[in-house]
Backbone as CSV, one residue per row, in Angstrom:
resi,resn,N_x,N_y,N_z,CA_x,CA_y,CA_z,C_x,C_y,C_z
1,UNK,0.822,-1.191,0.000,0.000,0.000,0.000,0.869,1.260,0.000
2,UNK,1.956,1.207,0.768,2.857,2.347,0.839,3.433,2.667,-0.536
3,UNK,3.794,1.622,-1.296,4.360,1.833,-2.629,3.342,2.541,-3.528
4,UNK,2.067,2.161,-3.435,1.045,2.823,-4.243,0.929,4.288,-3.865
5,UNK,0.981,4.583,-2.568,0.895,5.972,-2.126,2.095,6.775,-2.617
6,UNK,3.283,6.178,-2.525,4.469,6.866,-3.035,4.359,7.092,-4.540
7,UNK,3.782,6.128,-5.241,3.570,6.279,-6.678,2.655,7.443,-6.998
8,UNK,1.640,7.651,-6.170,0.716,8.775,-6.374,1.451,10.088,-6.148
9,UNK,2.293,10.125,-5.138,3.068,11.341,-4.875,4.017,11.627,-6.035
10,UNK,4.677,10.578,-6.539,5.627,10.758,-7.644,4.930,11.108,-8.950
11,UNK,3.712,10.584,-9.153,2.988,10.777,-10.414,1.532,11.139,-10.113
12,UNK,1.257,12.358,-9.648,-0.103,12.719,-9.243,-1.128,12.641,-10.374
13,UNK,-0.703,12.769,-11.612,-1.668,12.686,-12.719,-2.161,11.268,-12.939
14,UNK,-1.508,10.292,-12.315,-1.899,8.886,-12.454,-2.807,8.421,-11.320
15,UNK,-3.336,9.336,-10.533,-4.139,8.984,-9.369,-5.288,8.047,-9.709
16,UNK,-6.073,8.371,-10.731,-7.237,7.538,-11.056,-6.830,6.138,-11.470
17,UNK,-5.698,5.993,-12.179,-5.230,4.660,-12.576,-4.807,3.851,-11.362
18,UNK,-4.140,4.490,-10.425,-3.690,3.782,-9.222,-4.878,3.363,-8.356
19,UNK,-5.863,4.210,-8.246,-7.063,3.841,-7.477,-7.754,2.661,-8.143
20,UNK,-7.833,2.668,-9.456,-8.441,1.546,-10.171,-7.666,0.253,-9.913
21,UNK,-6.336,0.340,-9.918,-5.526,-0.848,-9.646,-5.746,-1.352,-8.221
22,UNK,-5.828,-0.438,-7.259,-6.090,-0.860,-5.879,-7.440,-1.561,-5.764
23,UNK,-8.442,-1.043,-6.457,-9.769,-1.674,-6.432,-9.717,-3.058,-7.062
24,UNK,-9.001,-3.190,-8.163,-8.885,-4.503,-8.820,-8.194,-5.505,-7.903
25,UNK,-7.158,-5.062,-7.208,-6.452,-5.951,-6.286,-7.362,-6.341,-5.128
26,UNK,-8.110,-5.366,-4.605,-8.989,-5.638,-3.463,-10.072,-6.657,-3.805
27,UNK,-10.556,-6.649,-5.028,-11.634,-7.560,-5.421,-11.140,-8.793,-6.170
28,UNK,-9.826,-8.969,-6.239,-9.274,-10.137,-6.943,-9.531,-11.398,-6.121
29,UNK,-9.739,-12.524,-6.799,-9.902,-13.784,-6.080,-8.607,-14.157,-5.344
30,UNK,-8.706,-15.084,-4.452,-7.553,-15.582,-3.706,-6.486,-16.069,-4.677
31,UNK,-5.199,-15.967,-4.251,-4.123,-16.438,-5.133,-4.162,-17.939,-5.326
32,UNK,-4.915,-18.644,-4.510,-5.010,-20.092,-4.672,-6.158,-20.515,-5.591
33,UNK,-7.002,-19.563,-5.993,-8.080,-19.935,-6.911,-7.481,-20.264,-8.276
34,UNK,-8.197,-21.007,-9.051,-7.656,-21.577,-10.280,-7.956,-20.692,-11.491
35,UNK,-6.937,-20.509,-12.316,-7.083,-19.859,-13.617,-6.823,-20.946,-14.644
36,UNK,-7.719,-21.117,-15.579,-7.497,-22.129,-16.609,-7.048,-21.467,-17.895
37,UNK,-6.315,-22.213,-18.708,-5.774,-21.657,-19.949,-6.752,-21.745,-21.110
38,UNK,-7.934,-22.289,-20.897,-8.862,-22.469,-22.009,-9.516,-21.175,-22.496
39,UNK,-9.380,-20.095,-21.742,-9.998,-18.838,-22.200,-8.997,-17.692,-22.329
40,UNK,-7.706,-18.013,-22.460,-6.723,-16.971,-22.664,-6.856,-16.424,-24.081
41,UNK,-6.638,-15.152,-24.265,-6.758,-14.569,-25.606,-5.580,-14.948,-26.507
42,UNK,-5.781,-14.804,-27.784,-4.705,-15.039,-28.754,-3.784,-13.824,-28.755
43,UNK,-2.492,-14.076,-28.636,-1.507,-12.997,-28.669,-0.312,-13.432,-29.507
44,UNK,0.481,-12.455,-29.888,1.759,-12.701,-30.549,2.836,-11.991,-29.748
45,UNK,4.017,-12.572,-29.761,5.194,-11.938,-29.172,6.100,-11.513,-30.308
46,UNK,6.469,-10.249,-30.319,7.344,-9.725,-31.359,8.665,-9.332,-30.704
47,UNK,9.754,-10.027,-31.040,11.049,-9.644,-30.466,11.419,-8.226,-30.902
48,UNK,11.860,-7.423,-29.951,12.290,-6.060,-30.260,13.785,-6.114,-30.522
49,UNK,14.153,-5.797,-31.749,15.571,-5.794,-32.130,15.920,-4.402,-32.635
50,UNK,16.410,-4.304,-33.850,16.824,-3.002,-34.374,15.701,-2.254,-35.098
51,UNK,14.522,-2.870,-35.212,13.402,-2.212,-35.884,13.003,-0.955,-35.100
52,UNK,13.120,0.195,-35.736,12.890,1.473,-35.051,11.461,1.593,-34.520
53,UNK,10.464,1.161,-35.289,9.071,1.266,-34.841,8.828,0.411,-33.599
54,UNK,9.372,-0.813,-33.587,9.215,-1.676,-32.413,9.889,-1.055,-31.189
55,UNK,11.082,-0.481,-31.393,11.778,0.164,-30.284,10.972,1.340,-29.742
56,UNK,10.404,2.139,-30.637,9.609,3.291,-30.203,8.345,2.845,-29.461
57,UNK,7.700,1.782,-29.950,6.519,1.252,-29.253,6.880,0.775,-27.850
58,UNK,8.005,0.090,-27.724,8.440,-0.417,-26.430,8.709,0.731,-25.456
59,UNK,9.473,1.710,-25.888,9.798,2.854,-25.038,8.511,3.589,-24.640
60,UNK,7.565,3.707,-25.550,6.302,4.386,-25.241,5.520,3.636,-24.160
61,UNK,5.531,2.313,-24.208,4.818,1.534,-23.192,5.441,1.771,-21.818
62,UNK,6.756,1.745,-21.721,7.409,1.996,-20.437,7.185,3.435,-19.975
63,UNK,7.240,4.384,-20.897,7.052,5.783,-20.523,5.634,6.043,-20.017
64,UNK,4.659,5.290,-20.533,3.265,5.481,-20.126,2.918,4.682,-18.868
65,UNK,3.875,3.938,-18.324,3.624,3.129,-17.143,4.511,3.626,-16.002
66,UNK,4.001,4.549,-15.193,4.847,5.158,-14.154,4.977,4.328,-12.878
67,UNK,4.699,3.050,-12.940,4.751,2.217,-11.749,6.141,2.237,-11.116
68,UNK,6.204,2.375,-9.801,7.511,2.322,-9.144,8.114,0.917,-9.164
69,UNK,7.316,-0.093,-9.497,7.800,-1.473,-9.547,8.578,-1.776,-10.825
70,UNK,8.305,-1.046,-11.881,8.850,-1.391,-13.188,9.921,-0.390,-13.586
71,UNK,11.125,-0.891,-13.801,12.181,-0.032,-14.303,12.553,-0.543,-15.684
72,UNK,12.109,0.160,-16.665,12.384,-0.216,-18.044,12.907,0.977,-18.802
73,UNK,13.292,0.763,-20.040,13.887,1.849,-20.829,12.863,2.934,-21.165
74,UNK,13.199,4.153,-20.801,12.334,5.289,-21.110,12.869,6.082,-22.308
75,UNK,13.959,5.559,-22.905,14.527,6.182,-24.101,15.170,5.082,-24.939
76,UNK,15.409,5.390,-26.204,16.058,4.433,-27.099,17.483,4.141,-26.612
77,UNK,18.169,5.149,-26.059,19.528,4.944,-25.549,19.520,3.956,-24.389
78,UNK,18.565,4.093,-23.454,18.459,3.150,-22.340,18.148,1.745,-22.857
79,UNK,17.310,1.669,-23.871,16.966,0.383,-24.461,18.219,-0.294,-25.015
80,UNK,19.016,0.435,-25.733,20.244,-0.134,-26.309,21.231,-0.559,-25.219
81,UNK,21.307,0.199,-24.144,22.156,-0.183,-23.011,21.664,-1.502,-22.416
82,UNK,20.345,-1.644,-22.283,19.784,-2.883,-21.731,20.006,-4.071,-22.666
83,UNK,19.933,-3.841,-23.975,20.258,-4.912,-24.935,21.674,-5.428,-24.655
84,UNK,22.614,-4.499,-24.452,24.010,-4.867,-24.207,24.166,-5.636,-22.894
85,UNK,23.257,-5.419,-21.949,23.294,-6.131,-20.659,22.626,-7.499,-20.739
86,UNK,22.147,-7.894,-21.920,21.562,-9.221,-22.083,20.070,-9.289,-21.872
87,UNK,19.400,-8.163,-21.919,17.951,-8.169,-21.730,17.277,-8.201,-23.095
88,UNK,16.376,-9.169,-23.259,15.590,-9.283,-24.482,14.208,-8.697,-24.205
89,UNK,13.707,-7.944,-25.168,12.373,-7.346,-25.041,11.458,-7.907,-26.111
90,UNK,10.197,-8.031,-25.740,9.167,-8.517,-26.653,7.942,-7.627,-26.525
91,UNK,7.377,-7.262,-27.667,6.082,-6.587,-27.663,5.003,-7.662,-27.652
92,UNK,3.934,-7.420,-26.914,2.794,-8.327,-26.875,1.681,-7.663,-27.677
93,UNK,1.190,-8.367,-28.712,0.095,-7.825,-29.518,-1.112,-8.747,-29.415
94,UNK,-2.296,-8.150,-29.501,-3.515,-8.962,-29.458,-3.913,-9.371,-30.871
95,UNK,-5.039,-10.053,-30.993,-5.470,-10.567,-32.299,-5.820,-9.456,-33.284
96,UNK,-6.063,-8.237,-32.785,-6.324,-7.097,-33.672,-5.037,-6.410,-34.119
97,UNK,-3.899,-6.871,-33.601,-2.621,-6.263,-33.953,-2.233,-5.096,-33.059
98,UNK,-3.044,-4.790,-32.032,-2.725,-3.702,-31.109,-1.606,-4.125,-30.171
99,UNK,-0.673,-3.234,-29.919,0.369,-3.502,-28.927,-0.271,-3.302,-27.557
100,UNK,-0.387,-4.402,-26.807,-1.071,-4.356,-25.516,-0.104,-4.349,-24.338
101,UNK,1.172,-4.629,-24.602,2.138,-4.645,-23.519,3.491,-5.113,-24.000
102,UNK,4.346,-5.438,-23.047,5.684,-5.920,-23.375,6.195,-6.806,-22.251
103,UNK,7.262,-7.512,-22.563,7.938,-8.379,-21.597,9.431,-8.157,-21.748
104,UNK,10.146,-8.269,-20.633,11.606,-8.165,-20.646,12.165,-9.408,-19.969
105,UNK,13.133,-10.050,-20.620,13.733,-11.270,-20.102,15.238,-11.108,-20.065
106,UNK,15.833,-11.378,-18.899,17.278,-11.269,-18.722,17.910,-12.613,-19.060
107,UNK,18.641,-12.662,-20.153,19.233,-13.916,-20.619,20.418,-14.359,-19.766
108,UNK,20.994,-13.448,-19.012,22.163,-13.808,-18.200,21.798,-14.674,-16.997
109,UNK,20.599,-14.494,-16.444,20.200,-15.311,-15.293,18.841,-15.988,-15.492
110,UNK,18.369,-16.013,-16.745,17.096,-16.666,-17.099,15.931,-16.185,-16.241
111,UNK,15.844,-14.877,-16.064,14.826,-14.296,-15.198,13.941,-13.323,-15.971
112,UNK,12.646,-13.452,-15.736,11.704,-12.476,-16.278,11.964,-11.166,-15.548
113,UNK,12.411,-10.184,-16.282,12.757,-8.894,-15.697,11.494,-8.140,-15.290
114,UNK,10.551,-8.040,-16.214,9.268,-7.409,-15.911,8.289,-7.601,-17.053
115,UNK,7.047,-7.320,-16.758,5.998,-7.278,-17.768,5.251,-5.974,-17.568
116,UNK,4.818,-5.404,-18.654,4.031,-4.174,-18.592,2.848,-4.355,-19.529
117,UNK,1.684,-4.015,-19.033,0.480,-4.054,-19.850,-0.109,-2.653,-19.883
118,UNK,-0.455,-2.178,-21.069,-1.090,-0.872,-21.195,-2.380,-0.887,-20.368
119,UNK,-2.672,0.214,-19.692,-3.790,0.259,-18.748,-5.112,-0.211,-19.342
120,UNK,-5.418,0.197,-20.551,-6.711,-0.162,-21.139,-6.831,-1.649,-21.463
121,UNK,-5.708,-2.379,-21.430,-5.729,-3.808,-21.767,-5.517,-4.718,-20.554
122,UNK,-5.412,-4.137,-19.368,-5.174,-4.960,-18.173,-6.400,-5.797,-17.830
123,UNK,-6.125,-6.973,-17.277,-7.194,-7.841,-16.806,-7.814,-8.728,-17.861
124,UNK,-7.229,-8.779,-19.044,-7.785,-9.594,-20.129,-7.021,-10.894,-20.355
125,UNK,-5.917,-11.111,-19.640,-5.150,-12.340,-19.770,-4.080,-12.313,-20.848
126,UNK,-3.798,-11.144,-21.405,-2.794,-11.064,-22.469,-1.416,-11.514,-21.987
127,UNK,-1.027,-11.097,-20.787,0.301,-11.459,-20.303,0.391,-12.937,-19.938
128,UNK,-0.709,-13.533,-19.493,-0.695,-14.981,-19.225,-0.380,-15.749,-20.506
129,UNK,-1.084,-15.401,-21.562,-0.869,-16.064,-22.843,0.537,-15.768,-23.383
130,UNK,0.980,-14.528,-23.239,2.323,-14.155,-23.714,3.406,-14.901,-22.950
131,UNK,3.184,-15.131,-21.670,4.149,-15.870,-20.866,4.346,-17.288,-21.363
132,UNK,3.258,-17.928,-21.749,3.354,-19.287,-22.271,4.145,-19.311,-23.576
133,UNK,3.894,-18.336,-24.430,4.622,-18.262,-25.701,6.112,-17.999,-25.450
134,UNK,6.404,-17.087,-24.522,7.798,-16.776,-24.211,8.521,-18.015,-23.687
135,UNK,7.877,-18.766,-22.800,8.535,-19.970,-22.277,8.780,-20.996,-23.379
136,UNK,7.881,-21.060,-24.334,8.084,-21.968,-25.475,9.283,-21.513,-26.309
137,UNK,9.373,-20.205,-26.597,10.521,-19.655,-27.328,11.819,-19.985,-26.604
138,UNK,11.837,-19.762,-25.292,13.056,-19.968,-24.510,13.459,-21.437,-24.491
139,UNK,12.490,-22.330,-24.346,12.784,-23.771,-24.349,13.389,-24.185,-25.691
140,UNK,12.849,-23.647,-26.782,13.386,-23.959,-28.108,14.816,-23.453,-28.273
141,UNK,15.159,-22.374,-27.546,16.519,-21.822,-27.589,17.465,-22.500,-26.606
142,UNK,16.978,-23.511,-25.884,17.829,-24.255,-24.972,17.771,-23.840,-23.516
143,UNK,16.944,-22.886,-23.175,16.789,-22.466,-21.774,16.075,-23.590,-21.009
144,UNK,16.566,-23.942,-19.825,15.975,-25.054,-19.067,15.155,-24.608,-17.862
145,UNK,15.370,-23.370,-17.396,14.592,-22.855,-16.264,14.160,-21.427,-16.533
146,UNK,12.994,-21.099,-15.992,12.410,-19.766,-16.129,12.173,-19.251,-14.716
147,UNK,12.846,-18.150,-14.352,12.726,-17.583,-13.015,11.934,-16.279,-13.071
148,UNK,11.206,-16.005,-11.987,10.475,-14.748,-11.885,10.251,-14.420,-10.417
149,UNK,9.855,-13.188,-10.140,9.583,-12.748,-8.769,8.321,-11.909,-8.760
150,UNK,7.676,-11.879,-7.596,6.464,-11.086,-7.424,6.430,-10.598,-5.977
151,UNK,5.838,-9.433,-5.782,5.667,-8.952,-4.416,4.735,-9.890,-3.657
152,UNK,5.060,-10.140,-2.424,4.270,-11.038,-1.589,2.819,-10.550,-1.452
153,UNK,2.600,-9.259,-1.519,1.256,-8.697,-1.377,0.439,-8.744,-2.667
154,UNK,1.056,-9.131,-3.770,0.360,-9.109,-5.061,-0.252,-10.482,-5.357
155,UNK,-1.388,-10.740,-4.769,-2.035,-12.049,-4.921,-2.503,-12.278,-6.356
156,UNK,-2.823,-11.215,-7.065,-3.287,-11.351,-8.447,-2.207,-11.974,-9.336
157,UNK,-1.000,-11.488,-9.224,0.083,-12.008,-10.054,0.540,-13.378,-9.556
158,UNK,0.501,-13.599,-8.262,0.830,-14.935,-7.751,-0.115,-15.974,-8.342
159,UNK,-1.368,-15.630,-8.408,-2.384,-16.521,-8.996,-2.044,-16.806,-10.462
160,UNK,-1.656,-15.765,-11.183,-1.293,-15.932,-12.593,-0.032,-16.778,-12.738
161,UNK,0.924,-16.586,-11.850,2.170,-17.366,-11.917,1.887,-18.847,-11.673
162,UNK,1.026,-19.136,-10.722,0.668,-20.541,-10.480,-0.058,-21.126,-11.692
163,UNK,-0.911,-20.327,-12.318,-1.628,-20.795,-13.506,-0.661,-21.104,-14.642
164,UNK,0.465,-20.396,-14.672,1.467,-20.611,-15.714,2.432,-21.733,-15.350
165,UNK,2.172,-22.435,-14.250,2.976,-23.597,-13.901,4.201,-23.322,-13.053
166,UNK,4.303,-22.134,-12.477,5.465,-21.840,-11.645,5.208,-22.228,-10.198
167,UNK,6.222,-22.779,-9.579,6.184,-23.106,-8.156,6.700,-21.876,-7.408
168,UNK,5.929,-21.398,-6.450,6.310,-20.203,-5.705,6.833,-20.559,-4.325
169,UNK,7.836,-19.786,-3.894,8.342,-19.931,-2.536,8.887,-18.577,-2.093
170,UNK,8.942,-18.339,-0.787,9.448,-17.053,-0.293,10.908,-16.842,-0.694
171,UNK,11.245,-15.608,-0.987,12.621,-15.254,-1.317,13.429,-15.244,-0.020
172,UNK,14.529,-15.996,0.045,15.306,-16.044,1.292,16.008,-14.727,1.624
173,UNK,16.232,-13.879,0.616,16.952,-12.627,0.844,16.043,-11.418,1.008
174,UNK,14.784,-11.549,0.584,13.868,-10.410,0.646,12.488,-10.904,1.073
175,UNK,12.086,-10.611,2.307,10.810,-11.127,2.806,9.582,-10.559,2.085
176,UNK,9.747,-9.506,1.290,8.623,-8.918,0.562,8.365,-9.590,-0.780
177,UNK,9.220,-10.547,-1.167,9.102,-11.173,-2.482,8.798,-12.663,-2.400
178,UNK,8.138,-13.132,-3.430,7.972,-14.561,-3.678,8.718,-14.847,-4.973
179,UNK,9.413,-15.964,-5.041,10.145,-16.370,-6.243,9.421,-17.505,-6.916
180,UNK,9.408,-17.457,-8.229,8.796,-18.520,-9.010,9.800,-19.145,-9.952
181,UNK,9.733,-20.461,-10.077,10.622,-21.185,-10.985,9.779,-22.187,-11.745
182,UNK,10.063,-22.300,-13.037,9.431,-23.325,-13.841,10.484,-23.972,-14.711
183,UNK,10.529,-25.275,-14.696,11.432,-26.026,-15.584,10.835,-25.993,-16.983
184,UNK,11.699,-25.789,-17.964,11.250,-25.745,-19.357,11.687,-27.009,-20.077
185,UNK,10.799,-27.540,-20.891,11.077,-28.743,-21.662,10.833,-28.417,-23.115
186,UNK,11.759,-28.834,-23.972,11.611,-28.607,-25.427,10.400,-29.295,-25.964
């Protein structure tokens, strides 16, 4: 809750979005309730490489998401620096071709760096479906484990992580986090 309040102070124009997110979290089902994959939407993952339009779309998504939880490239220069650090970025598009979000994966430690969904597309399951596609891509590239983390207070994302087949356990170094690991098979 404190992080949300600090976010409002840092970005007062985002007040209505933050209140909406708090309401969604408050009314979310328990993290142990089941999410099935039979109603996930169709999405595509587009790797962001040197294509200027893809890079601009990615930077725009991060710039429009002032969350204190997400640190992503807010400029093309930052994006290129992150590429050099081994971070792969993917745009998530829906069946209409709209860019609904993005994902960042750190290839050096096989960890999902972050996911961002544009506000108008949140709650539709786009990132759940994109996560499955990303894990398939990674398995085909020889990756054997997929690591991720979530705040202990974020039951909504914990529920989604369990639905995606990740086993969650408390982070031994940070009591505010839960860690998720999933073995990948080709």
